[in-house]
C-alpha positions, 0 to 999 in steps of 0.5 A: 348704456354701460356694460361689462362684456366677458370672453375666454372662458372654457374646458381646459385640462389640468396644467393648462392655461386661459385668457379671460377679457372683460371689455367695459363700453359705455359713456365711462369717465374713468374706472376707479377698479376692475376685478374677477371673482369666480364662483364654484357650485355650491361655493360663495363667490370669492375675489380672485384678482384685482387692479385699481386706478394706479395699477396696483394688484391683489391675489387671492392666495389660492392663485398666487404665483399662477394667476395675473390681472393687467388691464389696456386702459384705452380699451377699458379692458381687463384680462386675468391670465390663468396658467397652471390651472387646477380642477379647483379653479373651476367656476363661473368667473365674473368681472366687476368694476368701478366706474364714473359716467359722463358727463355728470360723474356718477358712480357705478359698480358693474357685473359682467354676466359670467364665463364658465372655466372648467378645468378637468381631464 
């Protein structure tokens, strides 16, 4: 079994912070990239942040300066630190990863089940 497990969502007031975690497990040889997407009610899913195998990061314009993506390669885990949260950040957040499997180096795209972030007073 190869899967992504997300955690850290919840209810927070505007201006508050949350940290999301996403752990990959299974027979993984290496990870090409990991990222976070979000989907608000009635809207399309959008990329929030991405980190590639060399450590390079990219962010949506709407979250630059507020969110930080990071990784722990040994734990095969990616984090999204979300600060200065706004009501418009309310969405289901999904982790995504591209991985090569052991022992035959097959490539898979994986999605987590989603974790809900609600920003409201």
